[in-house]
N, C-alpha and C positions, 0 to 999 in steps of 0.2 A: 501414490505418495511413497517416498523413499522409506525403505524398511529400517535403515540404520540411524534414524534420528535419535539424538540423545534425549533421554527421558527427563533431564533436569532443565531443559530449555523448551520454550513453546515451539510448536511445529513450524510456525512461520519464521522462526529465527534460523536461517539457513547457514549461519556462520560455522556451525560444527559439522556441516556436511562436506563430503568430498566434492571435488569438481564434477565428477560423474553423477553424484546424487543431486547436486544443484541443477544440473542440466535436465535430469529426469523430472525433478520437481517443476522446473520452469516449463518443460514440455507439457506436463499434466495441467499446470495452471493455464497455459495458453489454450489447451483444449477446452477447459472449463470456461474460460473467458469467451471463447467463440460460442459455446452453448448458451452462456449467459446473455450474450448479445442477440442470439437467435431467439431466445425465449422472452427476453425483456427489452427488445429493440426499441420500444417506444420510450423507455427510460434510459437504458444503458447504451451509449454510443461511445466507443473507445477509438482513439486514433490507432492506426496500424502500428505505430511506433511506441505503443504503450510500454513494451518491455524496456525501452531506453530511459523511461522516466522513473527514477527510483521511488518517488513517493506514490505514484500510481501503481507501480508493480507491487510494492509492499502492501498497500491498502487492499488491492485485489486479492493478494494472498491471504490476508486476514479474513476477508469475506468468504473466500473459498474454504478455509479451515473451519470457520464458524458454521458454514452451511453443512460441511461434513459432520460436525459435531451434532447439529440439529437432526440431520438425517439418520445418524447412527446411534443416538442416545435413546434408549427405550423409555426414559422418563421425560423426554422433551415434549413440552406442551405447545398448543397452538399459539400461545402468547409469545413464545420465543420466536416462532416462525413469523408472526406479524411484526415483531420488533426488527427482525432481520430484514424483512421487506421494506419497512419504513426507513431504516438506516441505509439500505441499498439505494432507495430512490433519492434520499437527501445527498448521499455521496455522489451518485451518478450526476446529479445536477451540478455539484461542485466540480466534478471531473470535466463535464462539458464546458463549464466556464473557464477552467484553467487550461484544458488541453484540446478543446473542441476544434480549433482551427489548425492544429499542429500537423505539419507535413514533415516535420523534422529536417527542414532545409536551412534553418537559421540557427545562429549561435546567440541570438538575442534573447527574447522572452522565454523561449523553450529550453534554453541551455541550462541543464541542472548544475553545471559547474560555474555559473556566472557569479554566484555569491561565494566568495572564498571564506571559509570558516574562520581563518585567522583575522581577516578584516572585520568580520561581523563581531567577533569576540572583542577586538580592540575598541571598536566604537561603543560597545555595550559595557566595557569595563568600568567606566566612570559611574554608570548607573548601578552596577553591581556593588561598587565600593560604597556608594551613597546608601544603598539599601542595607548593606551589612555593617555599615559604620566604620569601615576601614579607610575612609577618605580623609581622615584627620580631623573630622568634626566631632 
C-alpha cells in the first residue's frame, strides 16, 4: 500500500495519490486479486480485463482494504470476518453476472463509457425536478 496516502480520505480513494503511487497500489491490488482468485476460486472468478472496468476495480479495492483492516486490527472479531466473506460471495456472484463473459473485445455491453453522464443526467432531470418540486407544480 502506498505510504503517502492522505489521512483525510479513505485509502481506496486514489485521487490524492501521485501517478507512481496509483500504479503501485494497482500492482498490489492485482497481486491480491490473483491471491483471492487462487484461494476463493469457486466463488471469485474475475476476467483478466478487470482493471479496465472501473466499478469492478473500485469494488475490489474496497474489499482489499477491508480485508487489510480485518487482518490488522487487534480488536477485529470473527463476526467481521464472516461478514466480509458473505459480502465477498454476494459481490462475486454479481461480478460473474456482469463481467463473466467479458474478453474486453467489444464496445457494447462491457464498454464503461457507453452511458454518457450528461445524457443520463438529462433524461433524469425531469424526475429530479418533480421530486424537488422545481418543475413548476
